[in-house]
ZAMARGU-4260 file (C-alpha; in steps of 0.2 Angstrom, whole numbers, plus 5000, padded with zeros to 4 digits):
<rodrens>
0) 4887/5111/4752 | 4904/5107/4765 | 4913/5095/4762 | 4921/5080/4776 | 4937/5078/4773
5) 4938/5056/4778 | 4950/5052/4791 | 4954/5036/4780 | 4973/5042/4773 | 4976/5038/4755
10) 4980/5020/4750 | 4998/5024/4745 | 5010/5038/4741 | 5026/5040/4730 | 5039/5051/4732
15) 5053/5051/4719 | 5070/5053/4726 | 5083/5053/4715 | 5076/5046/4701 | 5066/5031/4710
20) 5049/5028/4716 | 5047/5025/4736 | 5032/5020/4743 | 5024/5028/4759 | 5017/5016/4772
25) 4998/5017/4777 | 4994/5018/4794 | 4993/5002/4803 | 4976/4991/4802 | 4968/4985/4820
30) 4977/4974/4830 | 4965/4965/4838 | 4958/4948/4829 | 4945/4949/4819 | 4937/4933/4831
35) 4934/4938/4848 | 4942/4924/4861 | 4933/4917/4872 | 4934/4926/4889 | 4950/4917/4898
40) 4947/4921/4916 | 4925/4914/4920 | 4930/4900/4925 | 4941/4906/4943 | 4922/4920/4944
45) 4914/4921/4953 | 4925/4921/4969 | 4924/4916/4988 | 4933/4926/4996 | 4929/4922/5016
50) 4926/4940/5024 | 4936/4937/5042 | 4928/4937/5052 | 4935/4950/5071 | 4944/4938/5082
55) 4955/4941/5100 | 4974/4938/5093 | 4985/4931/5108 | 4996/4946/5110 | 5015/4938/5122
60) 5026/4947/5129 | 5043/4939/5133 | 5051/4947/5146 | 5068/4939/5143 | 5072/4955/5135
65) 5069/4965/5148 | 5087/4961/5156 | 5094/4968/5141 | 5088/4988/5147 | 5089/4999/5158
70) 5079/5001/5175 | 5066/5017/5168 | 5064/5009/5150 | 5061/4990/5160 | 5046/4998/5170
75) 5038/5011/5157 | 5038/4993/5149 | 5030/4982/5160 | 5017/4995/5164 | 5012/4999/5144
80) 5007/4979/5146 | 4998/4981/5159 | 4987/4996/5151 | 4987/4988/5130 | 4982/4974/5121
85) 4993/4963/5132 | 4986/4947/5138 | 5000/4935/5141 | 5017/4937/5149 | 5032/4923/5148
90) 5043/4923/5163 | 5058/4913/5167 | 5065/4903/5181 | 5076/4918/5186 | 5065/4935/5187
95) 5047/4926/5192 | 5049/4930/5209 | 5050/4947/5204 | 5041/4950/5188 | 5025/4943/5195
100) 5023/4955/5207 | 5028/4970/5194 | 5015/4961/5180 | 4999/4969/5181 | 4986/4953/5185
105) 4977/4955/5172 | 4992/4948/5160 | 4992/4929/5163 | 5010/4920/5163 | 5017/4909/5155
110) 5031/4901/5162 | 5047/4896/5152 | 5056/4883/5159 | 5070/4873/5151 | 5073/4855/5162
115) 5067/4842/5169 | 5076/4849/5186 | 5070/4865/5182 | 5052/4859/5183 | 5057/4850/5199
120) 5063/4866/5208 | 5046/4876/5197 | 5034/4861/5210 | 5045/4862/5224 | 5045/4883/5226
125) 5024/4883/5221 | 5020/4875/5235 | 5026/4888/5248 | 5027/4904/5237 | 5011/4913/5229
130) 5021/4918/5212 | 5022/4899/5205 | 5002/4899/5211 | 4997/4908/5199 | 5004/4902/5183
135) 4995/4896/5171 | 5006/4887/5157 | 5019/4883/5158 | 5032/4883/5140 | 5047/4872/5137
140) 5056/4867/5123 | 5058/4849/5131 | 5042/4840/5127 | 5044/4828/5142 | 5043/4845/5156
145) 5026/4849/5147 | 5021/4831/5148 | 5023/4831/5167 | 5016/4848/5170 | 5001/4844/5159
150) 5000/4829/5170 | 4999/4843/5186 | 4986/4851/5180 | 4995/4866/5168 | 4989/4872/5151
155) 5007/4868/5140 | 5015/4874/5125 | 5029/4869/5118 | 5043/4880/5108 | 5052/4878/5092
160) 5066/4886/5082 | 5061/4880/5064 | 5078/4881/5051 | 5075/4867/5043 | 5063/4856/5033
165) 5066/4841/5049 | 5061/4855/5060 | 5049/4862/5052 | 5038/4847/5050 | 5042/4840/5067
170) 5035/4859/5073 | 5015/4853/5071 | 5016/4836/5072 | 5023/4838/5091 | 5013/4854/5093
175) 4997/4843/5092 | 4999/4836/5106 | 5000/4851/5116 | 4988/4869/5121 | 4998/4879/5112
180) 5014/4879/5101 | 5026/4893/5099 | 5036/4892/5085 | 5051/4905/5079 | 5058/4905/5061
185) 5076/4906/5055 | 5073/4912/5038 | 5061/4929/5033 | 5051/4920/5024 | 5032/4914/5030
190) 5030/4900/5018 | 5036/4886/5033 | 5020/4894/5041 | 5009/4895/5033 | 5014/4876/5030
195) 5011/4875/5051 | 4994/4884/5052 | 4986/4872/5037 | 4989/4859/5048 | 4988/4867/5065
200) 4969/4878/5060 | 4957/4863/5065 | 4963/4857/5081 | 4962/4863/5095 | 4984/4871/5098
205) 4984/4886/5098 | 4999/4894/5087 | 5010/4912/5089 | 5023/4917/5081 | 5040/4923/5091
210) 5042/4940/5079 | 5054/4945/5094 | 5057/4964/5087 | 5048/4966/5070 | 5032/4976/5070
215) 5030/4971/5052 | 5031/4953/5052 | 5020/4953/5068 | 5005/4961/5058 | 5009/4950/5045
220) 5008/4935/5054 | 4990/4937/5062 | 4984/4937/5041 | 4996/4923/5033 | 4984/4914/5023
225) 4972/4925/5028 | 4970/4916/5045 | 4982/4920/5052 | 4992/4914/5067 | 4983/4914/5083
230) 4993/4927/5091 | 5011/4933/5092 | 5028/4932/5105 | 5035/4952/5104 | 5052/4955/5111
235) 5049/4976/5109 | 5060/4987/5119 | 5056/5005/5111 | 5038/5013/5115 | 5037/5017/5095
240) 5039/5000/5095 | 5023/4999/5104 | 5014/5013/5098 | 5018/5008/5078 | 5010/4991/5079
245) 4995/4997/5088 | 4993/5010/5072 | 4995/4995/5063 | 4981/4981/5072 | 4971/4997/5072
250) 4973/5000/5053 | 4968/4979/5052 | 4951/4982/5059 | 4936/4979/5052 | 4921/4983/5060
255) 4904/4981/5053 | 4896/4995/5043 | 4878/4996/5044 | 4871/4991/5027 | 4854/5000/5019
260) 4840/5002/5006 | 4841/5017/4999 | 4827/5024/4986 | 4830/5032/4971 | 4822/5051/4968
265) 4831/5054/4952 | 4842/5052/4937 | 4852/5069/4929 | 4865/5064/4915 | 4879/5075/4914
270) 4891/5081/4903 | 4911/5076/4900 | 4922/5076/4917 | 4935/5064/4925 | 4933/5048/4932
275) 4941/5036/4944 | 4940/5019/4944 | 4950/5008/4957 | 4960/4993/4955 | 4963/4983/4969
280) 4975/4972/4973 | 4962/4959/4979 | 4945/4948/4970 | 4929/4954/4975 | 4915/4943/4980
285) 4898/4943/4971 | 4891/4955/4984 | 4905/4967/4990 | 4910/4983/4986 | 4917/5000/4989
290) 4904/5013/4997 | 4906/5029/4987 | 4896/5044/4987 | 4896/5064/4984 | 4894/5071/5001
295) 4900/5065/5018 | 4880/5061/5024 | 4883/5044/5014 | 4887/5034/4999 | 4880/5019/4988
300) 4888/5003/4987 | 4897/5001/4970 | 4899/4984/4959 | 4914/4978/4956 | 4916/4970/4939
305) 4914/4954/4941 | 4896/4950/4938 | 4900/4945/4914 | 4899/4959/4904 | 4898/4954/4883
310) 4911/4965/4874 | 4928/4963/4888 | 4936/4949/4902 | 4931/4951/4918 | 4942/4963/4929
315) 4938/4956/4945 | 4947/4967/4955 | 4941/4983/4948 | 4927/4996/4952 | 4923/5009/4946
320) 4920/5023/4955 | 4915/5037/4954 | 4918/5056/4949 | 4935/5063/4956 | 4927/5073/4971
325) 4921/5057/4979 | 4920/5049/4994 | 4926/5033/4999 | 4920/5027/5017 | 4932/5018/5028
330) 4931/5006/5042 | 4931/5018/5059 | 4920/5031/5052 | 4936/5039/5040 | 4937/5045/5019
335) 4943/5049/5007 | 4943/5057/4992 | 4943/5046/4977 | 4957/5058/4969 | 4967/5054/4987
340) 4970/5036/4983 | 4986/5030/4972 | 4994/5011/4974 | 4997/5006/4989 | 4982/5016/5000
345) 4971/5005/5011 | 4953/5001/5004 | 4937/4996/5016 | 4928/4981/5005 | 4907/4980/5012
350) 4895/4967/5008 | 4879/4964/5008 | 4878/4957/5025 | 4891/4976/5031 | 4904/4963/5035
355) 4920/4972/5028 | 4939/4968/5026 | 4956/4980/5023 | 4963/4977/5004 | 4976/4991/4993
360) 4973/4998/4978 | 4984/4994/4964 | 4981/5009/4955 | 4970/5022/4950 | 4965/5025/4932
365) 4955/5042/4931 | 4950/5047/4910 | 4937/5058/4904 | 4920/5051/4902 | 4899/5056/4902
370) 4893/5059/4919 | 4877/5052/4928 | 4868/5058/4944 | 4862/5047/4954 | 4851/5052/4971
375) 4843/5042/4983 | 4835/5043/5002 | 4842/5032/5012 | 4833/5032/5031 | 4831/5043/5043
380) 4828/5057/5024 | 4846/5055/5022 | 4850/5063/5007 | 4864/5054/4995 | 4869/5054/4981
385) 4883/5049/4968 | 4892/5058/4951 | 4897/5039/4939 | 4903/5035/4922 | 4887/5036/4909
390) 4888/5021/4904 | 4880/5004/4904 | 4891/4994/4911 | 4894/5004/4927 | 4883/4997/4943
395) 4878/4998/4956 | 4870/4983/4969 | 4850/4983/4970 | 4843/4977/4990 | 4842/4961/4983
400) 4863/4962/4982 | 4861/4960/4962 | 4869/4973/4949 | 4859/4985/4942 | 4865/4995/4928
405) 4867/5016/4928 | 4858/5020/4917 | 4843/5009/4917 | 4839/5015/4936 | 4823/5025/4937
410) 4816/5033/4953 | 4809/5020/4964 | 4822/5008/4962 | 4829/5001/4977 | 4848/5001/4979
415) 4859/4998/4994 | 4871/5008/5003 | 4869/5020/5021 | 4866/5037/5027 | 4877/5044/5042
420) 4880/5060/5051 | 4887/5071/5039 | 4905/5082/5044 | 4922/5078/5040 | 4940/5087/5043
425) 4954/5078/5031 | 4942/5063/5031 | 4940/5062/5051 | 4921/5063/5056 | 4916/5077/5068
430) 4901/5084/5075 | 4898/5100/5066 | 4884/5110/5059 | 4883/5107/5039 | 4874/5107/5024
435) 4878/5098/5007 | 4872/5098/4992
</rodrens>
Protein backbone atom coordinates (compact mmCIF):
# COMPACT_ATOMS: atom_id res chain seq x y z
CA UNK A 1 0.00 0.00 0.00
CA UNK A 2 1.25 3.44 -0.92
CA UNK A 3 2.08 5.49 2.12
CA UNK A 4 1.22 9.18 2.32
CA UNK A 5 3.89 11.26 3.94
CA UNK A 6 2.61 13.45 6.76
CA UNK A 7 2.97 17.21 6.39
CA UNK A 8 3.61 17.39 10.12
CA UNK A 9 7.35 17.68 10.85
CA UNK A 10 9.07 15.75 13.59
CA UNK A 11 8.55 17.45 16.92
CA UNK A 12 12.23 18.05 17.43
CA UNK A 13 15.46 17.17 15.75
CA UNK A 14 18.91 17.36 17.26
CA UNK A 15 22.27 17.99 15.72
CA UNK A 16 25.73 17.81 17.20
CA UNK A 17 28.30 20.45 16.67
CA UNK A 18 31.45 20.64 18.76
CA UNK A 19 30.15 17.75 20.80
CA UNK A 20 27.01 19.57 22.02
CA UNK A 21 23.41 18.66 21.24
CA UNK A 22 21.42 21.51 19.65
CA UNK A 23 17.65 21.44 19.19
CA UNK A 24 16.19 22.52 15.85
CA UNK A 25 12.91 24.34 16.52
CA UNK A 26 9.78 23.00 14.90
CA UNK A 27 7.59 25.10 12.60
CA UNK A 28 5.42 27.74 14.26
CA UNK A 29 1.88 27.01 15.38
CA UNK A 30 -1.31 28.92 14.45
CA UNK A 31 -1.27 32.69 14.92
CA UNK A 32 -5.05 33.11 15.01
CA UNK A 33 -6.40 32.99 18.58
CA UNK A 34 -8.29 29.85 19.59
CA UNK A 35 -11.35 31.84 20.64
CA UNK A 36 -12.63 34.04 17.77
CA UNK A 37 -13.02 37.69 18.62
CA UNK A 38 -16.42 39.32 18.32
CA UNK A 39 -16.81 41.26 15.07
CA UNK A 40 -15.47 44.77 15.59
CA UNK A 41 -17.34 46.63 12.90
CA UNK A 42 -20.88 45.31 12.98
CA UNK A 43 -22.15 48.35 14.87
CA UNK A 44 -21.23 50.55 11.93
CA UNK A 45 -23.44 48.80 9.42
CA UNK A 46 -25.60 48.80 7.46
CA UNK A 47 -24.22 52.03 6.08
CA UNK A 48 -26.70 54.66 4.92
CA UNK A 49 -24.62 56.94 2.73
CA UNK A 50 -26.94 59.28 0.89
CA UNK A 51 -26.75 58.91 -2.87
CA UNK A 52 -26.22 62.44 -4.22
CA UNK A 53 -29.06 63.78 -6.30
CA UNK A 54 -28.17 65.55 -9.50
CA UNK A 55 -28.43 69.32 -9.24
CA UNK A 56 -27.31 72.28 -11.26
CA UNK A 57 -24.43 74.14 -9.73
CA UNK A 58 -23.85 77.85 -10.04
CA UNK A 59 -20.74 78.40 -12.15
CA UNK A 60 -19.75 82.04 -12.13
CA UNK A 61 -16.75 83.63 -13.81
CA UNK A 62 -14.75 86.55 -12.39
CA UNK A 63 -14.25 89.04 -15.23
CA UNK A 64 -11.52 90.93 -13.34
CA UNK A 65 -8.88 88.51 -14.64
CA UNK A 66 -9.69 89.39 -18.28
CA UNK A 67 -7.88 92.71 -17.87
CA UNK A 68 -4.59 90.81 -17.43
CA UNK A 69 -4.92 89.00 -20.77
CA UNK A 70 -4.34 89.96 -24.38
CA UNK A 71 -7.37 90.97 -26.45
CA UNK A 72 -7.65 87.74 -28.47
CA UNK A 73 -7.49 85.51 -25.40
CA UNK A 74 -10.03 87.66 -23.58
CA UNK A 75 -12.48 87.51 -26.49
CA UNK A 76 -12.05 83.73 -26.80
CA UNK A 77 -12.90 83.22 -23.13
CA UNK A 78 -15.94 85.51 -23.29
CA UNK A 79 -17.18 83.48 -26.25
CA UNK A 80 -16.50 80.21 -24.38
CA UNK A 81 -18.54 81.41 -21.39
CA UNK A 82 -21.56 81.91 -23.62
CA UNK A 83 -21.30 78.42 -25.11
CA UNK A 84 -20.46 76.39 -22.03
CA UNK A 85 -22.10 75.48 -18.75
CA UNK A 86 -21.44 78.80 -17.02
CA UNK A 87 -24.50 80.67 -15.83
CA UNK A 88 -23.11 83.89 -14.34
CA UNK A 89 -20.34 86.47 -14.68
CA UNK A 90 -19.10 88.91 -12.06
CA UNK A 91 -18.66 92.40 -13.50
CA UNK A 92 -17.15 95.56 -12.02
CA UNK A 93 -17.88 99.27 -12.16
CA UNK A 94 -14.94 99.86 -14.53
CA UNK A 95 -15.83 97.11 -17.05
CA UNK A 96 -19.61 96.72 -16.98
CA UNK A 97 -20.25 99.08 -19.90
CA UNK A 98 -17.89 97.12 -22.18
CA UNK A 99 -18.47 93.61 -20.89
CA UNK A 100 -22.26 93.77 -20.76
CA UNK A 101 -22.38 94.21 -24.53
CA UNK A 102 -19.86 91.42 -25.20
CA UNK A 103 -21.17 88.73 -22.88
CA UNK A 104 -23.92 86.29 -23.85
CA UNK A 105 -27.38 87.45 -22.70
CA UNK A 106 -27.99 84.04 -21.09
CA UNK A 107 -25.31 84.74 -18.44
CA UNK A 108 -26.56 86.30 -15.24
CA UNK A 109 -24.86 89.62 -14.47
CA UNK A 110 -23.44 90.00 -10.96
CA UNK A 111 -22.10 93.51 -10.34
CA UNK A 112 -19.44 93.89 -7.65
CA UNK A 113 -19.33 97.28 -5.91
CA UNK A 114 -16.82 98.30 -3.26
CA UNK A 115 -18.43 101.25 -1.48
CA UNK A 116 -21.70 103.09 -0.95
CA UNK A 117 -20.32 105.77 -3.23
CA UNK A 118 -19.99 103.16 -6.01
CA UNK A 119 -23.57 102.07 -5.32
CA UNK A 120 -24.88 105.65 -5.59
CA UNK A 121 -22.96 106.19 -8.82
CA UNK A 122 -24.37 102.96 -10.26
CA UNK A 123 -27.97 103.84 -9.40
CA UNK A 124 -27.57 107.27 -10.99
CA UNK A 125 -26.31 105.74 -14.24
CA UNK A 126 -28.64 102.73 -14.21
CA UNK A 127 -31.65 104.95 -14.70
CA UNK A 128 -30.30 106.25 -18.00
CA UNK A 129 -28.25 103.35 -19.38
CA UNK A 130 -29.45 99.87 -20.31
CA UNK A 131 -26.41 97.96 -19.01
CA UNK A 132 -27.38 98.55 -15.40
CA UNK A 133 -30.90 97.27 -15.98
CA UNK A 134 -29.65 93.78 -16.78
CA UNK A 135 -27.82 93.39 -13.47
CA UNK A 136 -29.51 90.70 -11.37
CA UNK A 137 -27.24 90.54 -8.31
CA UNK A 138 -25.21 93.13 -6.44
CA UNK A 139 -22.02 91.85 -4.82
CA UNK A 140 -19.89 93.60 -2.20
CA UNK A 141 -17.61 93.09 0.76
CA UNK A 142 -19.67 95.75 2.56
CA UNK A 143 -23.01 94.73 4.09
CA UNK A 144 -24.18 98.38 3.91
CA UNK A 145 -23.94 98.30 0.12
CA UNK A 146 -25.95 95.09 0.01
CA UNK A 147 -28.62 96.43 2.35
CA UNK A 148 -29.10 99.39 0.02
CA UNK A 149 -29.22 97.10 -3.01
CA UNK A 150 -31.79 94.82 -1.38
CA UNK A 151 -33.98 97.81 -0.55
CA UNK A 152 -33.84 98.73 -4.24
CA UNK A 153 -35.05 95.26 -5.26
CA UNK A 154 -31.75 93.58 -6.20
CA UNK A 155 -30.64 90.17 -5.05
CA UNK A 156 -27.43 90.33 -3.04
CA UNK A 157 -24.12 88.48 -2.63
CA UNK A 158 -21.78 89.05 0.30
CA UNK A 159 -18.15 88.54 -0.63
CA UNK A 160 -15.67 87.57 2.06
CA UNK A 161 -12.08 86.42 2.46
CA UNK A 162 -11.37 83.93 5.26
CA UNK A 163 -7.88 83.98 6.75
CA UNK A 164 -8.50 83.17 10.41
CA UNK A 165 -11.15 81.81 12.79
CA UNK A 166 -12.72 85.24 13.30
CA UNK A 167 -13.32 85.85 9.60
CA UNK A 168 -14.50 82.25 9.18
CA UNK A 169 -17.24 82.63 11.77
CA UNK A 170 -18.15 86.06 10.43
CA UNK A 171 -18.62 84.61 6.94
CA UNK A 172 -21.64 82.49 7.81
CA UNK A 173 -23.02 84.75 10.52
CA UNK A 174 -23.16 87.61 8.01
CA UNK A 175 -23.71 85.52 4.89
CA UNK A 176 -26.96 84.01 6.17
CA UNK A 177 -28.62 87.44 5.75
CA UNK A 178 -28.01 87.62 1.99
CA UNK A 179 -29.03 85.65 -1.11
CA UNK A 180 -25.48 84.51 -1.91
CA UNK A 181 -22.14 84.20 -0.16
CA UNK A 182 -18.95 84.20 -2.23
CA UNK A 183 -16.05 83.18 0.00
CA UNK A 184 -12.33 82.83 -0.65
CA UNK A 185 -9.82 81.16 1.66
CA UNK A 186 -6.22 81.96 2.50
CA UNK A 187 -5.08 78.39 3.17
CA UNK A 188 -5.29 75.29 0.91
CA UNK A 189 -7.59 73.28 3.18
CA UNK A 190 -11.29 72.50 2.87
CA UNK A 191 -11.94 72.31 6.61
CA UNK A 192 -13.13 75.96 6.81
CA UNK A 193 -15.36 75.38 3.78
CA UNK A 194 -16.85 72.32 5.48
CA UNK A 195 -17.90 74.45 8.43
CA UNK A 196 -19.48 77.09 6.20
CA UNK A 197 -21.38 74.37 4.30
CA UNK A 198 -22.55 72.80 7.56
CA UNK A 199 -23.85 76.16 8.83
CA UNK A 200 -25.55 77.28 5.62
CA UNK A 201 -26.79 74.13 3.86
CA UNK A 202 -30.24 74.32 5.48
CA UNK A 203 -30.62 78.05 4.89
CA UNK A 204 -31.65 79.99 1.78
CA UNK A 205 -28.14 81.40 1.26
CA UNK A 206 -26.43 80.10 -1.88
CA UNK A 207 -22.74 79.40 -1.22
CA UNK A 208 -19.99 79.79 -3.82
CA UNK A 209 -16.29 79.19 -3.25
CA UNK A 210 -13.77 81.36 -5.10
CA UNK A 211 -11.25 78.94 -6.59
CA UNK A 212 -9.37 81.29 -8.92
CA UNK A 213 -7.50 79.10 -11.47
CA UNK A 214 -7.35 75.82 -9.55
CA UNK A 215 -9.34 73.25 -11.55
CA UNK A 216 -9.05 70.48 -8.94
CA UNK A 217 -10.12 72.85 -6.17
CA UNK A 218 -13.23 73.74 -8.18
CA UNK A 219 -14.23 70.08 -8.58
CA UNK A 220 -13.51 69.22 -4.95
CA UNK A 221 -15.41 72.25 -3.64
CA UNK A 222 -18.56 71.04 -5.36
CA UNK A 223 -18.35 67.73 -3.48
CA UNK A 224 -17.11 68.64 0.01
CA UNK A 225 -19.11 66.98 2.82
CA UNK A 226 -20.98 65.04 0.09
CA UNK A 227 -23.12 68.19 -0.28
CA UNK A 228 -20.53 70.52 -1.75
CA UNK A 229 -20.79 74.23 -2.18
CA UNK A 230 -23.71 75.39 -4.32
CA UNK A 231 -21.29 76.77 -6.87
CA UNK A 232 -17.83 78.12 -7.61
CA UNK A 233 -16.38 81.38 -8.87
CA UNK A 234 -13.50 80.69 -11.25
CA UNK A 235 -10.87 82.82 -12.97
CA UNK A 236 -9.59 80.45 -15.64
CA UNK A 237 -7.26 82.02 -18.20
CA UNK A 238 -6.66 79.16 -20.67
CA UNK A 239 -8.85 76.87 -22.75
CA UNK A 240 -6.98 73.92 -21.27
CA UNK A 241 -8.32 74.86 -17.83
CA UNK A 242 -11.88 75.15 -19.16
CA UNK A 243 -11.57 71.79 -20.94
CA UNK A 244 -10.09 70.03 -17.92
CA UNK A 245 -12.79 71.39 -15.62
CA UNK A 246 -15.54 70.28 -18.02
CA UNK A 247 -13.98 66.82 -18.35
CA UNK A 248 -13.73 66.38 -14.58
CA UNK A 249 -17.30 67.56 -14.08
CA UNK A 250 -18.53 65.08 -16.68
CA UNK A 251 -16.62 62.29 -14.93
CA UNK A 252 -18.36 63.15 -11.66
CA UNK A 253 -21.83 63.04 -13.19
CA UNK A 254 -23.99 60.15 -12.03
CA UNK A 255 -26.96 59.56 -14.33
CA UNK A 256 -29.44 56.86 -13.41
CA UNK A 257 -29.12 53.34 -14.80
CA UNK A 258 -32.29 51.36 -15.47
CA UNK A 259 -32.17 48.37 -13.15
CA UNK A 260 -34.19 45.40 -14.40
CA UNK A 261 -35.22 41.98 -13.12
CA UNK A 262 -33.74 38.93 -14.81
CA UNK A 263 -34.42 35.22 -14.43
CA UNK A 264 -31.67 32.67 -13.83
CA UNK A 265 -31.43 30.14 -16.67
CA UNK A 266 -28.52 27.93 -15.75
CA UNK A 267 -25.73 27.50 -13.20
CA UNK A 268 -22.51 25.72 -14.21
CA UNK A 269 -19.59 24.84 -11.93
CA UNK A 270 -16.31 25.51 -13.69
CA UNK A 271 -12.74 24.76 -12.75
CA UNK A 272 -10.09 27.09 -11.37
CA UNK A 273 -9.51 30.54 -12.78
CA UNK A 274 -8.64 34.10 -11.85
CA UNK A 275 -11.23 36.21 -10.07
CA UNK A 276 -10.89 39.72 -8.67
CA UNK A 277 -12.11 41.43 -5.52
CA UNK A 278 -12.50 45.20 -5.79
CA UNK A 279 -11.70 47.14 -2.62
CA UNK A 280 -13.00 50.71 -2.83
CA UNK A 281 -12.48 53.98 -0.98
CA UNK A 282 -16.16 54.08 0.06
CA UNK A 283 -18.65 52.12 2.15
CA UNK A 284 -21.49 50.45 0.25
CA UNK A 285 -25.14 50.81 1.19
CA UNK A 286 -27.09 47.56 1.76
CA UNK A 287 -28.87 47.80 -1.62
CA UNK A 288 -25.88 49.06 -3.59
CA UNK A 289 -23.35 47.25 -5.72
CA UNK A 290 -21.71 47.26 -9.13
CA UNK A 291 -22.93 45.89 -12.45
CA UNK A 292 -20.68 43.19 -13.89
CA UNK A 293 -21.09 40.90 -16.89
CA UNK A 294 -19.09 38.70 -19.26
CA UNK A 295 -20.48 40.41 -22.36
CA UNK A 296 -21.55 43.88 -23.44
CA UNK A 297 -25.21 42.77 -23.45
CA UNK A 298 -25.49 43.58 -19.75
CA UNK A 299 -24.55 42.74 -16.20
CA UNK A 300 -25.78 41.44 -12.87
CA UNK A 301 -25.79 43.56 -9.71
CA UNK A 302 -23.02 42.19 -7.50
CA UNK A 303 -23.44 42.43 -3.74
CA UNK A 304 -20.80 43.99 -1.46
CA UNK A 305 -19.68 42.40 1.77
CA UNK A 306 -22.07 44.40 3.96
CA UNK A 307 -24.16 41.48 5.19
CA UNK A 308 -23.34 39.06 8.00
CA UNK A 309 -20.86 36.29 7.32
CA UNK A 310 -20.23 33.74 10.09
CA UNK A 311 -16.49 33.30 9.59
CA UNK A 312 -15.07 36.77 9.05
CA UNK A 313 -15.40 40.48 9.68
CA UNK A 314 -17.53 42.53 7.32
CA UNK A 315 -15.71 44.19 4.44
CA UNK A 316 -18.24 46.91 3.55
CA UNK A 317 -15.82 48.50 1.08
CA UNK A 318 -15.38 45.27 -0.95
CA UNK A 319 -17.13 43.48 -3.77
CA UNK A 320 -16.10 39.99 -4.81
CA UNK A 321 -16.72 40.96 -8.37
CA UNK A 322 -16.06 38.35 -11.05
CA UNK A 323 -13.53 36.74 -13.32
CA UNK A 324 -10.80 39.01 -14.68
CA UNK A 325 -12.21 39.11 -18.23
CA UNK A 326 -15.46 40.70 -17.06
CA UNK A 327 -16.93 44.09 -17.90
CA UNK A 328 -17.75 46.56 -15.12
CA UNK A 329 -20.53 48.83 -16.34
CA UNK A 330 -19.84 52.50 -15.66
CA UNK A 331 -21.85 55.68 -16.08
CA UNK A 332 -22.23 57.36 -19.48
CA UNK A 333 -22.52 54.01 -21.28
CA UNK A 334 -18.90 53.06 -20.69
CA UNK A 335 -17.34 49.82 -19.46
CA UNK A 336 -14.03 48.83 -17.88
CA UNK A 337 -12.41 45.43 -17.72
CA UNK A 338 -11.88 44.34 -14.14
CA UNK A 339 -8.26 43.66 -15.05
CA UNK A 340 -7.87 47.34 -16.01
CA UNK A 341 -9.01 48.66 -12.63
CA UNK A 342 -6.31 49.74 -10.22
CA UNK A 343 -5.82 52.15 -7.33
CA UNK A 344 -7.42 55.47 -8.24
CA UNK A 345 -9.68 54.14 -11.00
CA UNK A 346 -13.20 55.56 -10.96
CA UNK A 347 -16.06 53.17 -10.31
CA UNK A 348 -19.83 53.61 -10.68
CA UNK A 349 -21.98 52.15 -7.92
CA UNK A 350 -25.67 51.40 -8.57
CA UNK A 351 -28.45 50.76 -6.08
CA UNK A 352 -31.69 48.83 -6.54
CA UNK A 353 -33.47 52.01 -7.71
CA UNK A 354 -30.88 52.74 -10.38
CA UNK A 355 -29.32 55.66 -8.51
CA UNK A 356 -25.59 55.93 -9.09
CA UNK A 357 -22.58 57.60 -7.54
CA UNK A 358 -18.91 57.78 -8.42
CA UNK A 359 -16.33 56.25 -6.09
CA UNK A 360 -12.72 55.12 -6.44
CA UNK A 361 -10.83 51.84 -6.41
CA UNK A 362 -8.43 51.36 -3.51
CA UNK A 363 -7.02 48.16 -4.97
CA UNK A 364 -8.01 45.06 -6.91
CA UNK A 365 -7.04 41.68 -5.52
CA UNK A 366 -6.77 38.87 -8.06
CA UNK A 367 -6.45 35.23 -6.98
CA UNK A 368 -7.04 31.74 -8.38
CA UNK A 369 -10.33 30.32 -7.16
CA UNK A 370 -12.98 27.83 -8.35
CA UNK A 371 -15.43 29.59 -10.68
CA UNK A 372 -19.17 29.49 -11.29
CA UNK A 373 -20.98 30.48 -14.49
CA UNK A 374 -24.34 32.22 -13.89
CA UNK A 375 -26.60 32.73 -16.91
CA UNK A 376 -29.79 34.82 -16.90
CA UNK A 377 -32.33 36.36 -19.26
CA UNK A 378 -33.39 39.99 -18.93
CA UNK A 379 -36.20 41.93 -20.67
CA UNK A 380 -36.17 41.95 -24.49
CA UNK A 381 -34.61 38.48 -24.27
CA UNK A 382 -31.17 39.86 -23.41
CA UNK A 383 -28.86 37.00 -22.46
CA UNK A 384 -26.52 38.03 -19.65
CA UNK A 385 -23.90 35.96 -17.89
CA UNK A 386 -21.29 36.42 -15.20
CA UNK A 387 -18.50 34.16 -13.96
CA UNK A 388 -17.92 34.54 -10.22
CA UNK A 389 -16.04 32.72 -7.48
CA UNK A 390 -17.74 29.43 -6.71
CA UNK A 391 -18.21 29.98 -3.00
CA UNK A 392 -21.16 30.36 -0.67
CA UNK A 393 -20.08 33.75 0.71
CA UNK A 394 -20.16 35.39 -2.75
CA UNK A 395 -23.50 37.07 -3.41
CA UNK A 396 -25.65 38.87 -5.97
CA UNK A 397 -28.91 40.76 -5.43
CA UNK A 398 -32.38 39.23 -5.65
CA UNK A 399 -35.27 41.12 -7.23
CA UNK A 400 -36.09 42.33 -3.69
CA UNK A 401 -32.56 43.69 -3.22
CA UNK A 402 -31.69 40.87 -0.80
CA UNK A 403 -28.36 38.98 -0.92
CA UNK A 404 -28.40 35.65 -2.74
CA UNK A 405 -25.50 33.24 -2.17
CA UNK A 406 -24.33 32.22 -5.63
CA UNK A 407 -23.89 28.55 -4.70
CA UNK A 408 -27.58 28.38 -3.77
CA UNK A 409 -28.90 29.88 -7.01
CA UNK A 410 -31.23 27.79 -9.13
CA UNK A 411 -33.06 28.26 -12.43
CA UNK A 412 -36.07 30.51 -12.03
CA UNK A 413 -34.54 32.73 -9.33
CA UNK A 414 -35.09 36.43 -10.00
CA UNK A 415 -32.09 38.75 -9.80
CA UNK A 416 -31.26 42.41 -10.36
CA UNK A 417 -29.17 43.65 -13.26
CA UNK A 418 -29.73 45.13 -16.67
CA UNK A 419 -29.60 44.31 -20.34
CA UNK A 420 -28.40 46.70 -23.02
CA UNK A 421 -27.51 46.90 -26.70
CA UNK A 422 -24.23 45.03 -27.25
CA UNK A 423 -21.13 46.59 -28.75
CA UNK A 424 -18.11 48.13 -27.03
CA UNK A 425 -14.77 49.35 -28.34
CA UNK A 426 -12.16 50.20 -25.67
CA UNK A 427 -15.06 50.61 -23.26
CA UNK A 428 -17.07 53.03 -25.40
CA UNK A 429 -20.49 52.03 -26.69
CA UNK A 430 -20.63 51.69 -30.49
CA UNK A 431 -23.34 50.67 -32.93
CA UNK A 432 -22.12 47.53 -34.62
CA UNK A 433 -23.26 44.04 -35.49
CA UNK A 434 -21.81 41.85 -32.80
CA UNK A 435 -22.55 38.40 -31.39
CA UNK A 436 -21.14 37.53 -27.97
CA UNK A 437 -21.62 34.09 -26.44
